KEBASE-673496 format. One record per residue: x, y, z of N, C-alpha, C, O in turn. Coordinates in pm, whole numbers, plus 50000, padded with zeros to 5 digits. Layout:
<rs>
XYZXYZXYZXYZ ...
</rs>
This chain:
<rs>
769309483607096769209483506951767739484606911766859478606973 767489492406806766129493506754765749480606684766589474306619 764489476706697764019464206637764179463806485764459453306428 763999475206421764119475606275765559474406228765809472906108 766519475206321767939474306285768559460706319769759458706298 767749451506370768259438006391768659432206256768149436706153 769549422506253769869416206125768649408706071767779404406148 768599407105941767489399905877767579384905899766569377805895 768789379905922769019365605932769769362006059770539369906112 769519350006107770289343706213770649329906157769839320606164 771829328806103772259317006027771319315405908771229324505825 770609304205897769709302405783768249305405817767349302605738 768019311105935766669315005976766439329905950767379337805957 765199333505922764829347505902764329353006035763489346906101 764849364506072764379371306193763109378906160763039385806058 762119377706246760829384306225760429391206355760619385906464 759869403106341759259410306453757769410606427757319415906325 756999405006520755539405106508755029419106542755399424906643 754179424306454753519437106483752079434806526751619440506626 751369426406451749949424206479749699409306500749999401206412 749159405706617748879391406643747689386406560746809394006522 747699373306535746569367206463745299369206545745319369406668 744199370706473742909372606538742619387006578741529390006626 743579395806560743399409706601742639417606496742879416106376 741719425906542741019435206454741799448306447741539456706361 742759450006539743599461906541744889459306464745479448506475 745329469206386746609468506314747619476806391747389488706416 748729470706430749789477606501750979479306408751259470606325 751689490406423752909493006346754029496806443753799503806542 755219492106413756389496006491756839509806444757029512006324 757029519006538757529532406509758999532606549759309533406668 759919531806451761339530806484761919543206553762859542106631 761359554806526761869566906590761519567206738762339571006822 760299563306770759849563506910760129550306980760069549507103 760449539806901760729526406952759559520407031759739514107135 758369522506977757149517007037756239511706926756429514706808 755259503906966754239499206875753029508106893752599510807005 752479512806781751319521506789750149515106717750319507506622 748969518406763747749514106694747619522706571747459534906581 747679516506453747629524406329746249524606267745889534106198 745459514106290744099513906236743329502406298743899493206357 742019503206283741129492506324740469487006198739969494706116 740479474006183739879467806065738359468206077737819469206187 737679467205963736219467105966735679455506051736329445106066 734499457406105733839447306186733809433906112733439433405994 734189423406180734189410106121735489406506050735639395206002 736419415806043737709413405978738789412406084738839420506176 739649402506070740759400806165741939394606091741769388105988 743119396706143744319390806083744279375606099744109370606211 744429368105989744339353505996745569346906060745479335906113 746689353706056747939348806113748699360806169748309372206148 749769358006239750599368906291751199376406173751629370406074 751239389606184751729398106077752879406306131752769412506236 753989406406059755139413906107756049418105995755639419205879 757309420606032758269425305932759619418605952759939413406059 760419418805844761779413805847762679426005869762729434905784 763399426505982764239438106010765329440105905765719430705835 765799452305895766899456305807766609454005659767519452105578 765299454305624764899453505484764049465605450763519472405539 763929468205322763039478905277762399474605145763089470805050 761079475305143760319471405024760039483504936760429494704968 759369481004825759049491704730758109502004791758069513504746 757349498004895756449507404961757159516105065756529524505128 758479514005084759249522005179759279516305319759969521705406 758559505505343758519499005473759339486105468759669481305360 759669480605586760319467405586759409457105519758199458905513 760009446305470759229435705406758239429705505758559427405621 757019427305456755939421505537756049406305536756489400305438 755639400305648755649385705657754499381105746754239386805851 753839370505701752839363605783753539351805849754289344505784 753299349905977753879338706050752739329606096751839333806168 752799317106052751799307106089752349299706210753379293006201 751639300806322752099294006443750939289206528749799293506511 751259280106618750259273306698749459282406790748239281006802 750119291706854749479299206960749739314106944750339318506845 749299321707040749379336207033750789341407055751589335607129 751069352406989752279360207012751789374307049750609376307077 752669383907048752329397507089753159407307007754199403606953 752709419806998753519429706926754919430606989755069432007111 755919429806903757309430506950757959417006969759159416306996 757199406406956757759393006973758749390106860758449392106742 759919385406897760989381906802760869367006772760869358806864 760759363406644760539349606603761559345706496761599351706389 762379335606525763259330006422762409320706337761789311406388 762379323306207761429316606119762069310005998763119314205949 761389299405952761729292905826760769298405720759559299005741 761319302505609760479307405499759789295905429760389285405406 758519297905394757769288105314757639292805170757639284805077 757519305905154757339311405020756949325905026757049332505130 756499330904911756119344904900754939346204804754899340004698 753979354404844752879358304757753349371004686753409381704746 753659369704558754049381404481752789388904443751799382904399 752829402204461751619410004439751929424104392752979429804421 750969429504319750999443604280749929450704361748849445404387 750259462904401749329470804479749189484504414750159491804396 747949487904379747679500904319747259510304432746259508204499 748059520704451747819530304558746639539504525746169539804411 746169546904624745059556104605745309565904492744389569304417 746549570604477746889580304373747089574304236747359581604140 746949561004222747069554504093748409547904068748549540203972 749399550704152750719544704134750669529904173750089526304275 751289521304090751329507004118752729503304166753729506804104 752779496004278754039491304335753949476404362752859470704367 755089470204380755119456304428754999456804579755629465004645 754179448004635754049447004780753859432204815752789427904859 754929424704796754909410304819754739407004966755109415005053 754189395304995753959390605132754679377405153754349367405090 755669377605239756389365505276755539357205370754679362605440 755759344105373755069335205466756109326105529756969320505461 756029324805661756979316405733756359309405851755199311405885 757179300905913756779293106030757909294406132759079294206095 757579295606262758639296006362759509283406353759009272306336 760789285306365761699274006358761439264006470761699252106455 760919268806583760679260106698759309253306695758969246106789 758529255306590757179249706582757219234406585758009228106515 756369228706666756209214106671755119209906572755299200506495 753999217006576752859213406492753179214606342752709206506262 753989224506305754269227006165755699223406125756209228206024 756349215006205757759211906177757979204906043759059205805986 756969197905993757129190805865756719199205744756839194705630 756239211305769755869220305659757159227405617757779234505696 757549225405491758799231305444758619240005321759549246605276 757399240005265757169247405142755719252305141754849246205202 755479263205072754139268805064753149258605008751969258805043 753609249704922752719239604863752299228904965751379221204938 752959228405081752559219105187751309223805261750659215905330 750969236505246749789241905313748519238105237748559235805116 747429237605307746119235205248745839246105144746049257905172 745379242305027745119252004920744059262204960744109273704916 743099258105043742099267505093742739278305178742329289905170 743729274705259744439284305342745189294405255745199306405282 745819289405151746569298105060745629308304995745959320104984 744469303704951743489312804889742959322904990742739334504956 742759318705115742289327805218743319338805248742939350205274 744589335405243745639345505262745529356105152745549368105180 745409351705028745249361004916744009369704936744069381904921 742889363404970741629370804987741719381005101741149391805092 742419377405208742579386805319743259399505271742789410605301 744349398105197745069410005153744299418005048744429430205043 743509411304966742649418404872741649427004948741489438804918 740949421005046739949428305124740579439105210740069450305218 741689435905275742389445405362742729458105284742499469205332 743279456405165743679467905085742479475405027742509487605013 741429468104994740219474504942739669484605043739239495505006 739689480905171739189489905275740099502105293739679512205350 741319501205244742269512405252742259520705123743039530205110 741389517105029741309524404903742389520504803742689528004710 742979508704824744019503704734743519491004667742579484504713 744169487604557743839475304485745029465904494746139469304454 744799454004548745839444004567745569432504471744479426804472 746559429004389746379418204291747509408204303748689411804298 747149395704319748129384904328748769382504192748069381604090 750089381404191750829377404071750999362204074750969355603970 751189356904195751349342504211752249339304329752909348004386 752269326604363753069321704476754399316404426754479309804323 755449319404501756779314204472757309307004596756849309204708 758269298504573758829290104679759789297904771760089309604747 760249291004875761099297104977762379303204920762839313504968 762949296904819764189302104759763959316104705764799325004724 762849318204637762509331404582762259341404695762619353104683 761639336904805761399345504920762729349904981762889361605018 763679340604991764999343805046765719353804955766369363005005 765609352104825766229361504730765629375504746766349385504738 764319376304770763659389104789764229396104913764499408104909 764399388805021764959394705144766379399605119766739410705159 767189391405055768569395305028768639407704940769479416504962 767759408504841767719419904750767199432604820767499443704776 766439430904927765789442104996766559447005118766039455005196 767789442405135768589446805250768829461805244769139467305138 768689468505360768989482805367770469484805339771309476905383 770769495005268772159498005235772819505305350773999508705341 
</rs>
């Protein structure tokens, strides 16, 4: 089975496929046709992914790609790692493309269900406010280097994140 065709949920957990590990200056993307992970870009010097970055299978966002998700976890993962996750919330955002078109490009945030260190974190508001701001700033800078403008609309709770996934299911 192709990774992008896995179900989005396993009971009440969200299935996530990691594309880019935290700390990586390289951005990896899953290519569903070739069924491999490819290096899609290198971030500017001094820039790295603050957390694991991946996608929720069997979803499609306004940008035409599966929904994006950041996974906060204790240790390293790898491209292709399958993680059953608890949703914490969603950063709702607008993204202005190079051509001027504005789309929604929200970012989900979750924690592995098996996490020991973060087992008591159940909501985005449980995270340090500095961490939340750094997540926003990362996506603003990341998109700026791509010639896009990323603007935060605001943070919503896990229920809203779950509704977004349900609404984004591939038909």
